[in-house]
N, C-alpha and C positions, 0 to 999 in steps of 0.2 A: 285348938289351931297352932301346927308347929310354926316356928321360925321362918323355915323355909319355903312353908306352903303359902306364908303371908305374902312372900316376895313377888312383888307386882311383875307380869310379865311386861319386858320389854314392848314398847309398841311400834309397830310398823308406820311407815310415811316419815315424816319429817326428821326422826330421829335416826332412821336406818336410811341413807340416802348418800349416793356414792360422790363424792369429792373431786375426785381424781380416776385415772386411767391408767393401768400398767399395759403396755404393749408388748406381745412376746415375739421373739425372732427364734422359731425353733431351728432355725440352721446354726445358730450360735449358742441356744440354750439360755437366753438373756432377757431381761426386760429394758424396755424404755419408760420413761414417766410422761405423763400428758396430763395439764390442768383441765378442768372443765372448760370448754369454751362457750361462755353465755353468749346469746342472740341479744344484740345490741338494738336500740332505738334507732328508725332511720334517719341517718346522718347524710349530709353531703358530702361527695368525696372531697371538694376545697378545705371544708374542715377537717376531715383526717391527715391530709396533706400538709396543713398548717401545723397541727400536731405531731407531725413528724413520721407519720404511719404512709405504708405504701401495699398496694396489692400483693399477694402471694402468686409466684408462677407455680400453678398446681399442676402443668406439664413437666416439671423440673422433678426427676426420679428421688432427688436428694431433700428438697427445700423444705418441705412440710415435717418430714421425720426429723431432720436437723432441729429446726426451729423450737418442736417439741422437745428435742433431745438436749437443746440446751437453755431451756425454759423461758425462752422468751414468751411473751404476753400476745397473746391472739384476741383478737375480736373479728366477729361476723357483722357483715350489714344486709340488708335485703332492697333490691331493687328490683323493679318490675317481676316480683315474685322468684327472684334468682338471688341466693346466699351467696356473698362473696367472702372470703378470708383476707384480712389484712393483717399486717405484723409492723412494728417499728423499723424504719428503714435502715438504722443501724444494725439490727438484728439478722435482716436480710442480706446486707452486706457481709456479715459475720460469718454466716453458714455459706456463702456463695464462696469465701476464700478460705473457711476451714468447715468442709462438709464432715461434721462428726456428730455422732449419736451418743451421749453419755448412758451408759447402761448399768446394770447390776443384776444380780443373781437371787433367786428366790426358792424357796423350798418347795413351792408348788410347781409339779409338772402337767403342761399341757400337751396334747397332741393335735389339735386343731391349730391350722398355720396361721398365724399373725393374730392369735385369739387375744381379745382384751378383757383383763379384770378389772371390774369397777371397785373403786378400794375409798371407805370411809375418810380416810384422811386428807386433809387438802394439800399436804406438802410432802415434796417426794421421800425415800426413805433414805437414812444416811450414808448407805452404802453406794449411793449415786455415785458415778464416776468410779468404783473398782475396777472397773473395765471399759471400754467403748468401741464403738463401731465406727470404722473408717471407710469412707466410700472409695474404694478403688478397682479400678479394670472394671465398672460398670456393677460392682457388688461390694456389699456389705463384707467388710473384713474383722473380725474380733481381735481385739489387741488387749494385753492384759496391763495393769497398773505399773507392772514390774518393768516396762519399757521406759518409764520416767525417770529422770533425774531427782534428785533431792527437792529441789524446788515445786516440781510437779507433785510429788508426794505431798510437800506441805500445803499446798493449796487445796488438793483434794480432803486431808486433812479439816483444814479451815471449812471447807465446804461442809462435813459432814457435821463438825460441832454447829455451825449455824442453824443447819437442818434441825438438829435434836432440841437447840434452844427454842427455835419457832414453834416445834412440835410440843413440847411443853405443857402439861403435864403428861398428856397422852404419848407413850412409849412404845405402844405397838401399831400395826398395819393390817386392820381387819379388811377382807375383801366383803362385799355386799351380799355374796353367796354364802359366804362362812357366816356373817350376822344373821340371814334369814334361818340357817340350819339350826344356828344356837338358840333360836327362840323356842324351838320345839324339845330342846335338851336342857334338862333340871342341871346336870354338870356344867353346862357351859353358860347358863343364863348369868350366874354371878360375875363371871368374866367380861361378858358382853356390857351388862349395866356397868361396870365399872370402865368400861372402854368409851361408852358413850357418857357417862358424866363427866369423863375428863376431856373428850371432845367439846363438850357444853362448856367447860370453863376456860378452853381455848379459845372458842368462839366468842364468848364474852369478853376476854381478854382483847381480842382483835375489835369485836365493836366498839371497847371501850378507848382504844387508840390506833384508829384506822392509818395514822401518818405512820405510827411507829412500825406498823404491819407492812406498810408499802415501802417503808426504808428498808427493812429485813429482806424483804423481796428483791428490791433493787441489789443488795448487797448479793443474795445468791446467784441472781442472773450475771453478776458480774464476775463471781469466783467462776461461774461454769462456763463462760464464755473464755475465760483465761485459764481453765484447766483443758478445753476442748483445744486453745490453739497451741498447749502444751504436747496433747496427744498428735496434734497434726506434724508438728515440726518435729517430734522424734521418729515419727514412722516415714517421714519422706526424704529421709537422708540427710534434713538440714537441721543438725543437731546444735546445742549452743556451745559445743567446742568445733566450729566450722572451719576445715580446711580452705585455706583463702590462696588462690591460683597467683603466683609471683608476679605474672605480669597483669593483675587487675590492680588498680588503685584502691585500696581500702582505708578510709578515714579512720583513726582510733582515737581515742581521749584517754589519757592516764585514768586509773581508778581515784587519784586524790584531787582531780579537778571535778570527779562526777556530783559529790556533795556540793560543791561551792556553784555547779549549773543548777541543781535542784532548786538550792537556796534563792539563787539569783532569779528564776522563773516566777517564784512566788509573789517578786516585788510589785509588779504591776500587769493588771489584763490589758492594760492597752498595749502591750508589745505581743501579744497573741495574734496571729494571723487567724482570720474569722473566715470558716468555709460553709458556709448555710447549706450547701448541696450535699456535703457529706455529713454535716451535724457536727463539726468539731473544730475546736480551736487549736493550734500549734504554736509553741514556743521555741525559737532555735536560740544558741548562743551569740551574745550581741555582737562578738568580736569575728565572726563568721565562721567560725568551727563548726562542723556538721554532725560531728558521730550521736549528739545527744538530743532527742527531741522529747518534750512535754506536752503532752496533749491534756484535754479535756471535753470528752464528748457527752453530746445529748443523750441522757439517760431516757429510758423508756418512759412514754405517756408526758416527757416535757416539752416544751415549745422551745423554739429557738430564742425566744426572750428572755425564758428562764436561766437558759444557758450564760446568755449575755449579763444577767443578774450574779449569777456564779462568778463570772470574772470581775466583776465590779467589788467583789469581796476580797480580792487578792491587795495584798500592799504590806506595811509592816507587821501588821498584828498577824497574818499568816507566815511570814517570816520567822517572828517571833516565837510563833507555836511550834513550828518546824524545829527550829533552834533548842527550844525547852524539851521537845521530846526526844530528840539526838541525845541531848545531855543527860536526860532522865536514862533511858537506854543505856548509856555509856556508866552512868552512875551504880544503875542497877547488875547490868549483865558484865561489864568489863569490856574492855575493847576487843578482847578475842571473840567475845558471844554477842556482839552488838546487835545480830538479827534474832535473837532469841526472845520469846515472847515474857511480857511483864504485865503486871498489872499498873495502871497509871489513874489517876484522879485529877479533875478540873485543878483541884484547889494546887495539887504539886504544880501543874503548869503555871497557876498565878503566883504562887510562892517564889518560884524559879525566875520569873519577869519582874519579880520585886512590886507586884500589884499592891494596892492600897487595901486594908480591910476596914470594914464598916462595922463598927462594935465587934471587934475581933473576931470578925469572921466575912467569909466573900458572900456576896449575895448571889441568888438565884439568877439573875440577869449576867453576871460574870462567869458564872459555871456555863451558863447554856451559850456564852459566847466561846468560850474554849471549844464546846463540845461541837459547835457549829464550824470553827476552825478546823478541827480533826476531820469530821464529814467531809470537809473541802478536800483535806490532804488525802483521805482514802480512796476519793475518785480521781485523783489528778495521776496520769497515767506516765512512767519513766521509759525510754527505750535508749539503747546505748549500746556502742561496738568497743570492747574495751580489749586491749593487748593481753596476752599470757605469756608465762616464761619460755611457751614451747614454741619453737620456729613456724611461721608462717599458720598459726592457729591464733584465733580471736574468741574472745567471749560474748555471746549475746545474750543481753537481757531485756524483758520487758514486764513490768508491773507496776503496782500503784506505790505510790510513796509510803503509805501506810495502811496495815491491815486493821481494821477493828473486828476483833473476834468477838463470839456470840456472848462469852461470860461476863456478864455485868453483877454488879454489888449496889445494892440500894438503888433502885431506882423509881423515879417518881414523874408526873407529868404537870407542868406550868398550867396558870390559866390560859395562856397563848397557846396551848397545845403542843408544845417543845417537849422532849423528851429530856430528862436530866439523870444523870447516874452518879454515885459517889466514886465508884472506882470502875473501870474495865479492862479487859486484859485486850493488850495490843500486840502489834510485831511490826517492826519496820520491813519495808519490801524486799527484794531481792538485791537491789541494790546494794544495802547494808552488808550481804555477804561477801562481797568483793570488796569495800570500803577500806581503806588504810586505817591499822588499828590507831587510836585517837587515846589520850593519857587522859588520868583525871586531872592535869592542870586544866583540860581544856574546858571540864566541867566547871571548874573554878572561873575561868575567864568568860566562859559564856554567861555564867551567873551574873557577873558585873557587868557586862555589855549590856544583856536584856533589861538590867534595874535602868537604864539611861531614859532619860526623859523622851519619849516619841518625837514631839516638837523641838522641844529648845536644844535637845542634844541629838537632832535626827542624825546629821552627820557623821558624830563620834559613833553612834549606834550602827549605821549601815558599814561604815570604815571599820569599826570594830568586829562584826561579825565575820567580814570577809577575812581580817587578817588573822581571827582567832582559828578558823578551819586551816588557813593557810600556812600558820605555823605548827600545826599539828605534826608536821614531821619533824621540828625542832631546827630547822635551816632558816637561813636569812633568805629573802628574794630580792631581785632586782627586777624593777617595773617600772614602765612608762606613766606619768601622771594619769595620760589619758585613758591606758588601759586601767589603772586604778578606778579611776572614776566610773568607767564602764563597768567594770566587774562589780563595785559595789554599789551601783546604782545612784549615785550622786547626781542630783536633778542640778542642770546649769541654768543660771540666770543670765541670760542673754542681754538683758537690760542693763544689769550690773556685773559682768563677768568677774570684776576685780573682788567683789564683795563674796563671791563664789571661793574665790582662791584664798581670801584671806579665812573665810570658815574652814576650808578643809585643813589649812595647815595650823590653825588653831584646834581642830578636831584631832590633829596628829599628836598635836602636843598635849590635848589632854589624855589620848590615849597612852602616851609616855610616861605621864606621871600619874596615870591610874596602874600601870603595869601590864598593861595590855600588849604595848609595844616597846620592845626594846629601847630601840633608837630608829629614829628616821633621818638619812642622810642624804642630801642632794650629792649626785655624782659629777665632779668635774670632768668634762669632757675635753680633750687635746684636739679637737676641731678648731680651725681659725677663726670662724664666726660664732663660736660658742658664748664668748663675752658679749658681743653685739646682741646675741639674743636674749641673754640675761637683762642685757640694758632695756631692750624694748618691752620686757615682761614687768620689770620695775617702772616704767614710765607710762604702761599700758599703752604703749604705742601702736599703731596699725598694724594688724596681723600677729599679735603678742598673744591671743589665746594659742593658735596653733603651736608655737614654740614653747608655750607652758604646758602645752600636753604632751609633748616631746622629750619633756626634761625627765631623766631617768632618776630615778630614786633607789635607794639600797634600804630596806626595812628590815629590820632585826627583830626576833623575836625576845620575848622577856626571858629573865631568870627566873626559875621557881621560885619566887619570893613568899616568904612566912604571910605577907600582909593581903596575898589573894586568898587566904583561909578567912578573913574576915569579911562581915557581911558587905553588902552593896553600898553604893554610894549614898550620901544622907541626900 
């Protein structure tokens, strides 16, 4: 018996079963993708509402198509023998605002209107988003990827990479019909068997780590939504370089303040305005500036309680992780290419932050903690309006703080179910494309500041992070003490405000001694009551704290000292 004749034929049934569908749009000659919608067990509507779901308006000509076209998770419930479709409320609001279907092309030609192909792969093809259907004047209009700006192209590339990583080791997209035909073809049987074996491997990997699979899907959906927004904005005349009416009051923020705002937003979840009805928490700058908005939205399948738990993770550890990733991007790519992708490991972050090793190595919980913080950075969205050199034009950006790309090296799962990787490819968000160029001295200063003890040197750490980014341009700054306290996130002990003052001034002296701060000088004002205010501060007389916050200080950057090349503090 020949080897070929001994090869068993692929079985029908569970081995050849469609896991997704491609919907054909004959007018445009493209496909959209749709996952299988499994019927759920009977649930009470109140439970779905609590979980953040809402019913889909089937009378809408765009909603269901756009939800599928942006990879939203859909579920069905049965009530009184009637099947209803539900989707996450955030996804519904997204497609109402951005009626976009991400599309792709395939070599298969169909003539039946809106014909549906049943496909064995459970994920969309990597070409998803190479074009899109935009709802315009009551019809779907095809637009090509070329209409997007560079950041839109980058998002589509990230989406393709993430899909390819999820599909591994399967690299083909067989239709159910092609698979059935291949069973009767000796020429195609081997290829089909290889594909089915790859799908089985993919399925086992998914079953072994469902949390990782769900996290990857959340990443796909976030990228799909972001790409849809870019298609909508570029096709509606509201481009990223939008012409501003001279008579319209547009508030803008300098690019060098943007990084400070991002860092400041990570310090406390208590500063976020919580909006359960829209499933989002929003942070605005503390001094009343309005152009930067930081948001954390409820993910598909999450409850509001889960989002509150995410906010509770914000704090000095999140800020340290952000600063460490920024410093590593700067050290790897240089200031001119800050937004380029690079590989990072949890050990890189831990080492830069000066964390202690255990037996000459970092522990798995330490590494998992860093990964958790990076996952947090990846779901926080930054929106801003920035000035440009062109008159009456501004730059509008929207995207995450950090992109976690698909490529990982040395991945494993802890007993707790957490996914840990040795290295991962990452990329700073679009905000980094317009951030001012930082120098290598910024890396050295951050390395020293991040090594400060989180409790004993908390004031020095917070002031040091703020001043390191503030000095990136090399210029001294004049700032009121109140502004410095707000921007650095210094907590005020109202029961012993004088102790807070002493700790702040001790921290400034500490930073000066460590070469983070050149010199801190109180500016003597020529106003008649300046000396009286200073005396009230020294005596802690009634109302002295207001006087203290109004003090004007000149803070000078350090000289490029060789001492900064040395290791962090003992």
